[in-house]
N, C-alpha and C positions, 0 to 999 in steps of 0.2 A: 553469530552462537554455537559449537558446537553440535554435529547434530543433526543442523539445516540442512534444507535440501539443495544445492546448484544448483544451476539454471544460467542458458547460456556462453558466450564466448566471453570469456574472464581474458581481459585485457594485459598488458603485462604489466603489475607496481611498477612504480617510482622508482629511483637505481634504490637501494639504500639506503640510510641516515650512517651522514662518516662520507661519504666521497660524489663527489660529484663530477663529471667528465663534459665540454666541453673539442667535439672533434679529436684530437690527439694530447686536448691536455687531463689535468688531474689535479685537483687540489683536493684538504679536509673537507670537513665544514667547521670543524675548528678553527678557520684561517675563514670567518668571512669573508665572500672580497676576495680571496689569495690571490694572486698575485703565478699564474704560470706560461707556458711556453703554448703558443697553437701555431702551425707553420715559421716556426722559430724566430714568432715575436710575440712576447710579452702580453701575454691577454689576461684576466679580474673575470673571476671565476667564480660566480655567486649559484651557491649550491642550492638546493631542496629547501623550499621550509622546513625547519626544525619542527612542527606545527604536520606538516597534512597526513599520517596517517592517526594521531589524535582527533586532526578536523572530519576526516569522512568519519569514524567513528559517532563524531557527534553528530553527524547528519543524515545513517545511518539511522540514528536515534529516535532525531527529531520528525522520519517520516515517519514511520513503525509508531510515535505515539500517534502521528495524527489520523493513522485511520482508527482509535482506538479515542478520538478528540472529546473531551472534556471541558474545555475549559473555557468558550467564545459560547456556549451554552451545551444542550443537555446533551446527554451518550444514548446511546443504542439503549445500550445496559434498561438505561431508567426511563427511555421513551416506551419501552415495553414491559416495563412491572409492571407486576397488578391490580392489569385489566381484569375487570371480569368478561368473563366466557361470552353471556348474553351478549356484552359491544363488541364483541374480535370480528362479527361481523358485520354491525351496524352500518351506513353512510346516512349522516346526518341530513336536511336538501339543503344542495349548494354543493357537497365535498365527490368528489368524484370517484376515490376509490374505500372500501374498509380495511379496518388495523389489518383485517387476514389478506388482502393483495397487496395491504405496503409492506410486510414482514417477506410475504414470500416472494414479493420483485424485488426488494434487500438480498435477498437467499439470492436466490437465481442467477442474480448478475453481478454478484459476490464472485457467488462459484463460475461463472464465466468471467470471469477476469482473474485468479484464480486457476481455472485451467489452462487458458488459451498461455499464461505467463510459465505454467511451468509443463507444459506436453501438448509438442509439437506437434500429435498427431490430434487435437483433440480439434472439435468440430460441434462449433456455436450454436444451441438453439435457432430456430424463425424468428425475426422481429415480426410484431411485438407479442403474436399470442408466446411465442417460447419464454418468456419473463412473465406471464404472470400467473394466478391460478386461475382454475375455471370455473371456480365457484365464489362469491364475495365473502364466504362461512367459510370457516376450518370444521372439515368432519368432524371435529373431536381433539379434545383438548391434548391428547398423544403427540398431533400433526401439530398443535398451537407449540408446545418446545420441545419437537421434537425441531422446528425449523427454524428456532432462537438458538438451541442448541447447532446447527449448522452453523452459524451465522456467526456466532463467534470461533467458531474453530477453524475455518476459511477463516476468515481476520484471524485468530492465529497464526496461524501456516504462514498468509499475508507477508504478516509481518518478520517472520524467521526468513523469510528471501530474501526480506528488504535488512532485513539486522547480518544479515553472509556476510563476512567480506569475499566469500569468493566466488560471489553473484556481482559480477558490471552494472554497476545502475543502469547505465546509459548506455551496454552494447546492446545492437538489434535482438530481440526474441528469434529464436527459431523457429518459420515458420506462418513469422508474421508479414508487413509491409512496410517494415521501422521502425514499430513502434519499440520500448524499451520500459522495462524495469521501472524505471522509476515513473516511469507516464501511466504507468497503467496502476502504480501504487499510490498513485495522486488521482487520477483516476475514479479506483475506489474508495477512494477518502471523500471528497468531491460529493461521489452516488449516495455514498451513504447518509452526507451533513444534508445535502436534497432531502432526501424523505424521510430522514429522523423529523426534520424539521415540521414535516408533513404530518408524523403520526403523532406531536406534540399538539400541535394546529386539529389532528381531526378528538384528539384527546378533550380537548376542549368544550367544542363542539358539542360531546357525550357531557360533557360534565365530569370530566374521566381522570383531569389533573389537578393537582395543586405544588 
């Protein structure tokens, strides 16, 4: 997408559709399986698949959508929508976290993944205290709304990174230890889905889920 930030190391893209090269032999993609010459011998040249760019775009889109998946379960937006203010800090018997704690944990963890992915100088919070709020209840209604807004904003930023064809999904992220944009995007999606499930279950215990 235009305007999306580029990150990491960008690998050279495959040769443009229209030509293929094997050693010193060349052929056009119009002649799939064309016979060329390589070191004086006749060689069958196989061009790159015509769909390579389109397939990459489709894969990027699928990964981006997974960051906001609502196909197999309720999504984040529905899980936090309409929860009464007096229930946001409640912990029913047996529940380890309140809705506010889960929301803030989602926000902090996703923010950390995003910043790690796009900022080589980013320093992650200390685990585990840096990834959870200090209280079970939000300080006020504005804090609840602000946290939701940031989750959505950071989610969109991650989706933009994934969709940007200038960003190599498999290149190692500068400043990391082998992580890639693909790995971080899937991590963010997996983490969000897990805690959205917790939010939905918590709301059932609170009698606030239809």
